[in-house]
C-alpha positions in Angstrom: 149.7 64.2 78.8 148.5 67.8 78.2 149.7 70.8 80.1 146.2 71.3 81.5 147.1 74.1 83.9 148.6 76.1 81.0 145.6 75.4 78.8 143.2 76.7 81.4 145.3 79.9 81.9 145.4 80.4 78.1 141.6 80.0 77.9 141.1 82.6 80.7 143.4 85.0 78.9 141.5 84.6 75.6 138.1 85.1 77.4 139.3 88.4 78.9 139.6 89.8 75.4 135.9 89.2 74.7 133.6 92.2 75.3 130.7 89.9 76.2 132.3 88.2 79.2 132.0 90.4 82.3 133.9 89.1 85.3 134.7 85.7 86.9 131.2 84.4 87.2 130.4 84.7 83.5 133.9 83.4 82.6 133.5 80.3 84.7 129.9 79.7 83.4 131.1 80.0 79.8 134.1 77.7 80.5 131.9 75.0 82.2 129.3 74.5 79.4 132.1 74.2 76.8 134.0 71.7 79.0 130.7 69.8 79.5 130.2 69.3 75.8 133.8 68.2 75.3 133.7 65.8 78.2 130.4 64.5 77.1 131.7 63.8 73.6 134.9 62.1 74.9 132.8 59.9 77.1 130.5 59.0 74.2 133.5 58.1 72.1 134.7 55.9 74.9 131.4 54.1 75.1 131.3 53.6 71.4 134.8 52.2 71.4 134.2 49.8 74.3 130.9 48.6 72.9 130.9 45.3 70.9 129.2 47.2 68.2 129.6 51.0 68.1 126.2 51.3 66.3 124.5 50.1 69.5 125.0 53.5 71.1 122.8 56.4 70.0 123.6 59.9 71.1 120.8 62.2 72.5 122.3 65.0 70.4 121.6 65.5 66.7 124.8 64.6 64.7 125.6 68.2 63.6 125.5 69.3 67.3 128.0 66.8 68.6 131.3 68.3 69.6 133.2 66.2 67.2 131.2 67.6 64.2 131.3 71.3 64.9 134.2 72.0 67.3 136.9 69.3 67.0 138.3 70.5 63.6 140.8 73.3 64.4 140.2 74.7 61.0 136.4 74.6 61.4 133.8 77.4 61.5 135.0 80.6 63.1 134.0 84.3 63.3 130.3 85.3 62.8 129.5 81.9 61.3 130.5 80.1 64.5 128.8 82.6 66.8 125.6 82.4 64.8 125.7 78.5 64.9 126.1 78.5 68.7 123.4 81.2 69.3 120.8 80.1 66.7 121.2 76.3 66.6 123.3 74.8 69.4 121.7 76.6 72.4 118.0 76.6 71.3 118.2 72.9 70.6 120.0 71.9 73.8 117.6 74.0 75.9 114.2 73.1 74.3 114.3 70.7 71.3 115.9 67.5 72.4 113.8 64.4 72.3 113.1 63.4 76.0 111.3 60.2 75.2 112.5 56.8 73.9 115.9 55.1 74.3 117.9 58.4 74.5 115.4 60.3 76.7 117.2 60.1 80.0 120.5 61.2 78.4 118.8 64.0 76.6 117.2 65.1 79.9 120.7 65.4 81.5 121.9 67.6 78.7 118.8 69.8 78.8 119.1 70.2 82.6 122.6 71.4 82.2 121.7 73.9 79.5 118.4 75.3 80.8 120.1 78.1 82.6 123.4 78.2 80.6 124.2 81.2 78.3 126.8 81.9 75.6 128.4 85.2 76.9 131.2 85.4 74.3 130.4 87.7 71.3 133.5 87.1 69.2 133.3 83.9 67.1 137.0 84.2 66.5 137.8 84.1 70.2 135.3 81.3 70.7 137.2 79.2 68.1 140.5 79.9 69.9 139.0 78.7 73.2 137.5 75.6 71.6 140.9 74.7 70.0 142.5 75.0 73.4 139.9 72.7 75.0 140.4 70.2 72.2 144.0 69.8 73.4 142.6 67.9 76.4 141.7 64.2 76.0 139.3 63.2 78.8 139.6 59.6 77.9 143.3 59.8 78.7 143.7 58.7 82.4 146.5 61.2 83.1 144.6 64.1 81.5 141.4 63.2 83.4 143.3 63.0 86.7 145.2 66.2 86.1 141.9 68.0 85.2 140.5 66.9 88.5 142.9 69.3 90.2 142.1 72.1 87.8 138.4 71.4 88.2 138.8 71.9 92.0 140.5 75.2 91.2 137.6 76.3 89.1 135.3 75.5 92.0 137.5 77.6 94.3 137.4 80.5 91.8 133.7 80.6 92.3 134.4 82.1 95.7 135.7 85.3 94.0 132.7 85.4 91.8 130.3 86.7 94.5 128.9 83.5 95.8 128.6 84.7 99.4 127.7 82.1 101.9 128.6 79.1 99.8 131.8 77.4 101.0 132.9 74.5 98.9 134.0 71.7 101.3 137.7 71.0 101.3 138.5 67.6 99.9 140.2 66.5 103.1 136.9 67.0 105.0 134.8 65.2 102.4 137.2 62.3 102.3 137.2 62.0 106.1 133.4 62.1 106.4 132.9 59.4 103.7 135.7 57.3 105.2 134.0 57.4 108.6 130.4 57.0 107.4 131.5 54.2 105.0 128.6 53.9 102.6 128.1 50.3 101.6 127.6 49.2 98.0 123.8 48.9 98.1 123.2 51.9 100.4 121.6 54.9 98.9 123.6 58.2 99.4 122.1 61.6 99.3 123.5 65.1 99.5 120.4 67.5 99.6 122.6 70.5 99.0 125.2 68.9 96.7 126.8 72.0 95.2 129.4 70.8 92.8 129.3 67.2 94.0 132.3 66.9 96.3 130.6 64.5 98.8 129.0 62.4 96.0 132.2 62.0 94.1 134.0 60.9 97.3 131.2 58.4 97.9 131.6 57.1 94.4 135.4 56.7 94.7 134.9 55.0 98.1 132.4 52.5 96.9 134.5 51.7 93.8 137.6 51.3 95.9 136.0 49.1 98.6 133.0 47.3 97.2 132.7 47.3 93.4 134.1 44.0 91.9 132.1 43.6 88.7 129.8 45.3 86.2 126.7 44.4 88.2 128.2 46.1 91.3 128.9 49.2 89.1 125.2 49.3 88.1 124.2 49.2 91.8 126.6 52.0 92.6 125.3 54.2 89.8 121.7 53.8 91.0 122.6 54.6 94.6 123.8 58.2 94.2 121.4 61.1 94.7 121.9 64.9 94.8 119.9 68.1 94.6 121.3 71.6 93.9 119.5 74.8 93.8 121.8 77.0 91.7 122.4 76.5 88.0 126.2 76.8 87.8 127.0 74.4 90.7 124.4 72.0 89.3 126.1 72.1 85.9 129.5 71.5 87.6 128.1 68.6 89.6 126.6 67.0 86.5 130.0 67.4 84.7 131.7 66.0 87.8 129.5 62.9 87.8 130.3 62.2 84.1 134.0 62.6 84.8 133.5 60.0 87.6 131.8 57.5 85.2 128.2 58.2 86.0 127.1 58.6 82.3 123.5 59.5 82.9 123.3 61.4 86.2 119.5 62.0 86.2 119.5 61.6 89.9 121.4 64.9 90.3 118.4 67.2 90.3 118.3 71.0 89.7 116.0 72.4 92.4 115.7 73.5 96.0 115.2 70.5 98.3 113.7 72.8 101.0 110.8 74.1 98.8 110.2 71.2 96.3 107.5 69.8 98.6 106.2 70.1 102.2 108.1 68.5 105.0 105.2 66.2 105.9 104.9 64.9 102.3 108.3 63.2 102.5 107.7 59.5 103.1 109.5 56.2 103.4 110.2 56.0 99.7 112.2 59.3 99.9 114.4 58.2 102.7 118.1 57.2 102.2 120.6 55.0 104.0 123.3 57.7 104.1 123.2 61.5 104.0 126.4 63.5 103.8 126.2 67.3 103.4 127.6 70.7 104.1 124.4 72.9 103.8 124.8 76.6 103.1 125.1 78.4 106.4 124.9 82.0 107.3 122.2 82.5 104.7 118.4 82.8 104.7 115.7 81.3 102.4 113.2 83.4 100.5 109.9 84.2 102.0 107.5 81.3 102.2 110.0 78.4 102.2 109.7 78.1 106.0 106.0 77.4 105.6 106.9 74.1 104.1 108.0 73.0 107.6 106.0 72.4 110.8 105.7 75.4 113.1 108.2 73.9 115.6 110.9 74.0 112.8 109.9 77.3 111.2 112.8 79.5 110.4 114.4 81.1 107.3 117.9 80.0 108.2 119.0 77.6 105.5 121.3 75.3 107.6 118.6 74.7 110.2 116.0 73.8 107.7 118.4 71.4 106.0 119.2 69.8 109.4 115.5 69.2 110.1 115.1 67.7 106.6 118.2 65.4 107.1 116.7 63.9 110.2 113.4 63.4 108.3 115.0 61.8 105.3 117.2 59.3 107.0 116.0 55.7 107.1 116.0 53.9 110.4 119.6 52.9 111.2 120.7 55.3 108.4 123.8 57.3 109.0 124.5 61.0 108.5 127.4 63.5 108.7 126.6 67.2 108.5 129.0 70.2 108.6 127.6 73.0 110.7 128.9 76.2 112.3 129.3 76.8 116.0 126.1 78.9 115.9 124.1 75.7 115.6 125.6 74.2 118.7 124.8 77.1 121.0 121.8 78.6 119.3 118.5 78.9 121.1 114.8 79.1 120.1 114.1 76.9 117.1 117.6 75.5 117.3 117.0 74.2 120.8 113.9 72.3 119.6 115.8 71.0 116.6 118.7 69.7 118.8 116.3 68.1 121.2 114.7 66.3 118.3 118.1 65.3 116.9 119.2 63.7 120.2 115.9 61.9 120.8 115.5 60.5 117.3 119.1 60.0 116.4 122.2 58.7 118.1 124.5 61.7 117.9 127.6 59.8 118.8 130.4 62.2 117.6 131.0 65.9 117.1 134.4 66.7 115.5 135.3 70.3 116.2 137.3 71.6 113.3 140.0 74.4 113.8 139.7 77.9 112.4 140.2 78.6 108.8 139.4 75.2 107.4 137.4 77.1 104.8 140.0 79.8 104.4 140.2 82.2 102.7 136.5 82.3 102.3 135.4 82.4 105.9 136.9 82.2 109.4 133.7 80.8 110.9 134.4 77.8 113.2 132.8 74.6 112.0 131.9 71.1 113.3 131.0 67.7 111.8 128.1 66.0 113.4 127.9 62.2 113.0 124.7 60.5 113.9 122.5 57.5 113.2 118.7 57.5 113.0 117.0 55.1 115.4 113.5 53.5 115.3 110.9 54.7 117.8 111.5 51.6 120.0 115.1 52.8 120.6 114.3 56.4 121.4 115.5 58.6 123.0 118.6 57.5 121.1 121.5 59.6 122.5 122.9 58.8 125.9 126.3 60.4 125.6 128.2 62.4 123.0 131.8 62.1 122.2 133.7 65.3 121.2 137.0 65.3 119.3 138.8 68.6 118.8 140.9 68.4 115.7 144.2 70.1 116.2 146.4 71.9 113.7 149.3 69.8 112.5 152.6 70.4 114.2 154.1 73.6 112.9 150.8 74.9 111.4 149.0 77.8 113.0 146.4 78.4 110.2 145.1 77.0 106.9 145.1 79.1 103.8 144.6 78.8 100.0 148.1 77.4 99.4 148.2 75.3 102.6 144.8 73.7 103.0 143.9 70.9 105.4 145.1 67.4 104.3 143.3 64.1 104.8 146.3 62.6 106.5 145.7 64.9 109.4 142.6 62.9 110.4 144.6 59.7 111.0 144.5 60.2 114.8 140.6 60.4 114.7 140.5 57.3 112.5 142.8 55.3 114.9 140.6 56.4 117.8 137.2 56.0 116.2 136.1 52.4 117.0 132.7 51.1 115.8 129.1 52.0 116.7 128.1 48.4 116.7 129.8 47.9 120.1 129.0 51.3 121.4 132.5 52.7 120.6 133.8 50.9 123.6 137.4 51.2 122.5 137.3 55.0 122.7 139.3 56.7 125.4 139.5 60.3 126.6 142.6 62.1 125.4 143.8 65.7 125.2 141.6 66.0 122.1 138.7 63.7 123.0 136.1 63.8 125.7 132.5 62.7 126.3 129.5 64.4 127.8 126.4 62.6 129.3 123.0 63.4 128.0 121.8 64.6 131.4 124.4 67.4 131.2 123.3 68.3 127.7 119.6 68.5 128.9 120.7 70.6 131.9 122.4 73.0 129.5 119.1 73.4 127.5 120.6 71.4 124.6 123.6 73.8 124.3 126.1 71.5 122.5 128.9 74.1 122.4 131.1 72.4 125.0 134.8 73.3 125.1 137.6 70.9 125.5 138.0 70.3 129.3 141.6 69.4 128.9 142.5 72.9 127.6 142.1 76.1 129.5 139.8 78.8 128.2 141.4 80.5 125.2 140.6 84.1 124.3 141.2 85.1 120.7 142.3 88.5 119.5 142.3 87.6 115.9 140.4 90.4 114.1 139.0 88.1 111.4 137.7 85.6 114.0 136.2 88.3 116.1 134.4 89.7 113.0 133.2 86.3 112.2 131.9 85.8 115.7 130.2 89.2 115.5 128.5 88.2 112.2 127.4 84.9 113.8 125.8 86.9 116.7 124.0 89.2 114.3 122.7 86.2 112.3 121.4 84.7 115.6 119.7 87.9 116.4 118.1 88.1 113.0 117.0 84.5 113.3 115.2 85.3 116.6 113.6 88.3 115.0 112.4 86.1 112.1 111.0 83.6 114.5 109.2 86.3 116.5 107.8 87.8 113.3 106.5 84.4 112.3 104.8 83.8 115.7 103.2 87.2 115.6 102.0 86.7 112.0 100.5 83.3 112.9 98.8 84.8 116.0 97.3 87.7 114.1 96.1 85.4 111.3 94.4 83.3 113.9 92.5 86.3 115.3 91.0 87.2 112.0 
């Protein structure tokens, strides 16, 4: 087993010497495309070894561009010769010249999608050779190395936070595990994350299906065909694709690079687009570029990203399909378009559970309070679907007053929710009110004008004096004000356009 943590640190130290790499974002991007090619080659080697006849497998890459043929030899090309090869042969071919038809077409498409926005930032071929030799010390067909790299991979994702990706909070593994555990995607059920980032929810779904339902090769084929994701930004998409390959999805063509909100109009999504399970943590606190909101009906029109994704999730669920969405408190108490969206949610879906997460679950990246909404889409004959909502306030573990980078939330903390949960099939009849759990009737929700921000009745009102939390609440309020301004602007624009 390799000392992977030490290898990653060595690579970072080498990259800092290169004049072409400027800051964490470029360093991570450089690291990821190089790791992708090594992981891809190791996986190809594994497929060739396991096949009855290794000649049956044909790589989508030209032979001289496969990692094993230009990178694996520690005494291979270096200096100007290596830099010229990467810039003049490797990148141009992977970006634009792979054969996208025929038996290797799908695999070639995956590689091209990864490299379409990738870039070789390193200038020194000598330093590139040093990085490559370090990467070659890791064997991704070694189970121990692959498992250890999973932890390092998560650290790479966390490092993205210091690279200026404001508003993007990579969901802690404990939260993704809990959500997948509760939603319980079955083997044949399609699973979608419309804002999949680096693939945390999807890899958890893959692990869950394999652990619970995959018994043979046919089941594995069903699993592979059931996973769908869309990611807007190039680097997270590259990471997600690499993550899929690490998790045994060799041709992850269903992980698309694009913006789910703008790829087509809301009304154009039909039954063939709907999925059985949707699990996601959409970007919140951000706004979409001008024009994206026009893809949605006027009643849902806003530039706030999380709200648009929420509207789309409801649309894309099959009848009796299940969803779990991470959203900030602002969604619960927001008015205007948010009120209409929440009314639609409660009428079309059975919003059966809201898990209220404690502060700092996403620490140190944000102190914004978040919630997990669990709901099931219902056919028209069963609407309005929600009659009561259960709330569960997740407490800090004993002795813990805050989460941080070194002490994050753990999956084991959710055991009380899991024991309490029950099943939707019998209407969650085993649930009981506790110090953490309470239920609210739909009539009260309607009387509150669909304000879902209901505090735990078993705990007295708590006033925070934490500066970070107060600043987060102030930012939330400013975001709400801006959202209302955007809505008013859209209404006025439509009105003026109608008078012309």
